[in-house]
C-alpha positions in Angstrom: 87.8 79.4 93.0 85.0 81.4 94.6 83.1 78.2 95.5 85.7 77.1 98.0 86.4 80.3 99.7 89.1 82.2 97.8 88.8 85.9 98.9 91.4 87.8 96.8 92.8 87.8 93.3 95.9 89.4 91.8 95.5 91.5 88.7 98.3 93.2 86.7 97.7 96.8 85.7 100.5 96.9 83.2 101.5 100.5 82.2 102.8 99.3 78.8 99.3 97.9 77.9 97.2 100.7 79.4 99.2 103.6 77.9 101.4 102.3 75.1 101.8 105.7 73.6 102.3 109.1 75.2 99.2 110.5 73.4 96.8 111.0 76.3 94.9 107.9 75.5 94.4 104.9 77.9 93.3 101.4 77.2 91.0 100.7 80.2 88.3 98.6 78.5 89.8 95.1 79.1 90.6 95.9 82.8 87.2 97.5 83.4 85.6 94.3 82.2 87.8 92.1 84.2 87.4 94.0 87.4 83.6 94.0 86.9 83.7 90.2 86.6 85.8 89.8 89.7 83.5 92.2 91.6 80.5 90.2 90.5 82.0 87.2 92.3 82.6 89.2 95.5 86.4 88.8 95.3 88.8 91.5 96.5 91.5 92.7 94.1 95.1 93.4 94.7 96.3 95.3 91.7 99.9 95.3 90.6 101.1 98.4 88.9 104.2 97.6 86.7 106.1 97.6 83.5 106.8 100.8 81.7 106.0 101.4 78.0 108.8 102.2 75.7 108.2 105.9 75.7 108.5 106.1 79.5 111.2 103.4 80.0 114.6 103.7 81.5 117.5 101.4 80.4 116.0 98.1 79.3 117.8 95.1 78.0 116.1 93.1 75.2 113.6 90.6 76.5 113.2 92.1 79.9 110.5 94.2 81.5 111.3 97.9 81.5 111.6 100.2 84.6 110.4 103.8 84.5 112.8 106.5 83.4 111.1 109.1 85.7 109.6 108.3 89.0 107.2 111.3 88.9 105.8 110.1 85.5 105.3 106.6 87.0 103.7 108.1 90.1 101.3 110.1 88.0 100.3 107.0 86.1 99.8 105.0 89.4 97.6 107.8 90.7 95.5 107.8 87.6 95.0 104.0 87.9 94.1 104.3 91.6 91.7 107.1 90.9 89.9 105.2 88.2 89.5 101.9 90.1 88.8 103.2 93.7 85.1 103.5 92.6 85.3 99.8 91.6 86.5 98.7 95.0 90.2 98.3 94.2 92.0 99.9 97.2 95.2 97.8 97.6 98.1 98.3 95.2 101.3 96.4 94.9 104.0 98.5 93.4 105.8 96.5 90.8 106.5 92.8 90.5 109.8 91.3 91.7 111.8 94.6 91.5 114.8 92.8 93.0 115.0 90.5 89.9 116.8 92.0 87.0 114.4 90.4 84.5 111.6 92.6 85.8 113.8 95.8 86.0 115.4 96.1 82.6 118.1 93.6 83.1 119.6 94.8 86.4 117.8 95.4 89.7 118.3 98.9 91.1 117.0 99.4 94.7 117.7 103.1 94.6 115.6 103.6 91.5 112.8 101.3 92.8 112.7 103.2 96.1 112.2 106.5 94.2 109.4 105.0 92.2 107.7 103.4 95.2 107.7 106.8 97.0 106.3 108.6 94.0 103.6 106.0 93.5 102.6 106.0 97.2 102.2 109.8 97.2 100.2 109.8 94.1 98.0 106.9 95.0 97.2 108.1 98.5 96.2 111.5 97.0 94.0 109.9 94.4 92.5 107.2 96.7 92.7 108.2 100.4 92.9 105.1 102.5 94.5 103.0 99.8 96.9 100.3 101.0 100.4 100.2 99.4 102.2 96.9 99.3 105.9 97.0 98.2 106.7 94.9 95.1 106.7 91.2 95.9 110.4 90.2 96.0 111.8 87.3 94.0 113.8 84.5 95.9 116.9 85.7 94.2 120.6 86.0 95.3 122.7 89.1 95.0 124.8 88.4 91.9 125.2 91.6 89.9 121.9 91.4 88.1 119.6 90.4 91.0 119.5 91.5 94.6 118.5 89.2 97.5 115.3 90.1 99.4 117.1 90.9 102.6 119.7 93.1 100.8 116.9 94.8 98.8 114.8 95.6 101.9 117.9 96.9 103.8 118.6 99.2 100.9 114.9 100.4 100.8 115.1 101.4 104.5 118.4 103.1 103.9 116.7 105.1 101.2 114.0 106.2 103.7 111.0 104.6 102.0 109.8 102.6 105.0 107.0 105.1 105.4 105.9 104.7 101.8 104.6 101.1 102.1 101.9 99.7 104.3 102.9 96.1 104.0 105.9 94.2 102.5 105.4 92.0 99.5 107.4 88.8 99.2 107.4 85.7 96.9 108.9 83.0 99.1 109.1 80.2 96.5 110.9 77.2 98.0 110.4 74.5 95.4 111.6 71.8 95.0 112.2 72.0 98.7 109.5 72.3 101.4 108.9 75.7 103.0 110.0 74.2 106.3 113.5 73.5 104.9 116.0 75.6 106.9 117.5 77.7 104.1 115.2 79.0 101.4 113.2 82.1 100.4 110.4 81.1 102.8 112.8 80.9 105.7 114.1 84.4 104.8 110.9 85.8 106.1 111.5 85.1 109.8 113.8 82.2 110.7 117.2 82.7 109.0 119.8 84.7 110.9 119.2 87.7 108.7 115.5 87.8 107.8 112.9 90.2 106.6 111.1 90.4 109.9 114.2 91.3 111.8 115.1 94.0 109.3 111.5 95.4 109.6 111.6 95.3 113.4 115.0 97.0 113.4 113.5 99.8 111.3 110.5 100.4 113.5 108.1 98.4 111.3 107.2 95.5 113.7 103.5 96.2 113.2 103.6 95.9 109.4 102.7 92.6 107.8 104.4 90.6 105.1 101.9 89.8 102.2 102.9 86.6 100.4 101.7 87.8 97.0 103.0 84.7 95.2 103.7 81.2 96.3 103.5 77.9 94.6 105.3 75.2 92.6 105.2 74.0 89.0 104.4 70.4 88.2 106.2 70.0 84.8 108.7 71.8 82.5 111.9 71.2 80.6 114.1 70.4 83.6 113.0 68.1 86.5 115.3 70.0 88.9 112.9 73.0 88.6 109.5 71.3 89.1 107.9 68.9 91.4 105.4 66.0 91.0 101.7 66.8 91.4 101.8 64.9 94.7 104.7 66.9 95.9 103.0 70.2 94.9 100.2 69.2 97.3 102.6 68.2 100.1 104.5 71.5 99.6 101.3 73.4 100.0 100.3 71.6 103.1 103.7 72.3 104.7 103.6 76.0 103.7 100.0 76.6 104.9 100.7 74.9 108.2 103.6 77.3 108.8 101.6 80.3 107.5 98.8 79.5 110.1 101.3 80.1 112.9 102.4 83.6 111.9 100.9 86.7 113.5 102.8 88.9 111.2 101.6 87.5 107.9 99.1 89.2 105.6 97.1 87.4 102.9 98.7 84.5 100.9 98.2 84.2 97.2 98.8 80.9 95.4 100.4 81.2 92.0 98.3 80.2 90.1 94.8 78.9 89.7 95.1 77.0 86.4 97.9 76.0 84.1 98.5 78.4 81.3 99.6 75.9 78.7 100.8 72.4 78.0 104.2 73.1 76.4 107.0 71.7 78.5 109.4 74.3 77.2 108.8 76.3 80.3 107.7 75.4 83.8 105.7 78.7 83.9 102.9 76.8 82.2 102.4 74.4 85.2 101.9 76.3 88.4 98.2 75.8 88.5 95.9 74.1 91.0 94.0 73.0 87.9 95.6 71.5 84.8 95.2 73.3 81.5 92.1 71.2 80.6 90.4 72.3 83.9 90.9 69.0 85.7 92.0 69.1 89.3 95.5 68.4 90.6 95.8 67.0 94.2 96.8 70.5 95.4 93.3 71.8 94.4 91.7 69.6 97.1 94.4 70.4 99.6 93.8 74.1 99.1 90.1 73.7 99.3 90.3 71.8 102.5 92.7 74.3 104.1 90.2 77.1 103.4 87.3 75.1 104.8 89.4 74.5 107.9 89.6 78.2 108.5 93.1 79.0 107.4 
């Protein structure tokens, strides 16, 4: 990845793995080693702080990722993470992953609870690591349906809760597959072109100067249902289309492709096939597309 100009990498700092028990002990070793390897390659890190351990979790349905029970406890943990890794060059922190998706918030998204946790994390991180950048949790391309909350509804709620001043950039995951990003109605279009969009909500709330960080975007190339993946050629075309649009935005922050390499070969889930590289390390067409886009200065 480094060889063709990738500048940033996402790393999860999962609370449930770092502090599985409330015993004052923290498992830092595996993250210390990973951060050191990334730093050796001169890459910048965006750290995602997420997923409460059982002892600190609120309501949590089986099989889902648990939200914090207490924002202040979550904030204290976030501050401890930021304090430890500021000396290792990690200064940008994304607070949670897809908090508008019920799967990542105990089974049912809760904007009010997320807003409280974002505020607590911001305050603690800024105290522990002055100058740190706070990115709100990258939002899933979900619809409001009782378990999930759409990105525009979620952001509107965040502003109503007064937490606009507690994030420095807005995180979003504008997945559009199997459609192109340039299609009129999709999560990518929700950023700026649909009648109600994230940019318009930000501007209405005095945040015109803040950027949207695209902290995940991509498309899988296999899986159990062909309606939910694309061909390898289409993955490349989808990337070209998205990057062309991205290059025209003056309000966009960094864009992160999910993900670099396939995580498996089992077709029971499309999650195994988002990579630019196949599981065996061979290159998909999108790898060359991405490489050429970076060389072109995007």
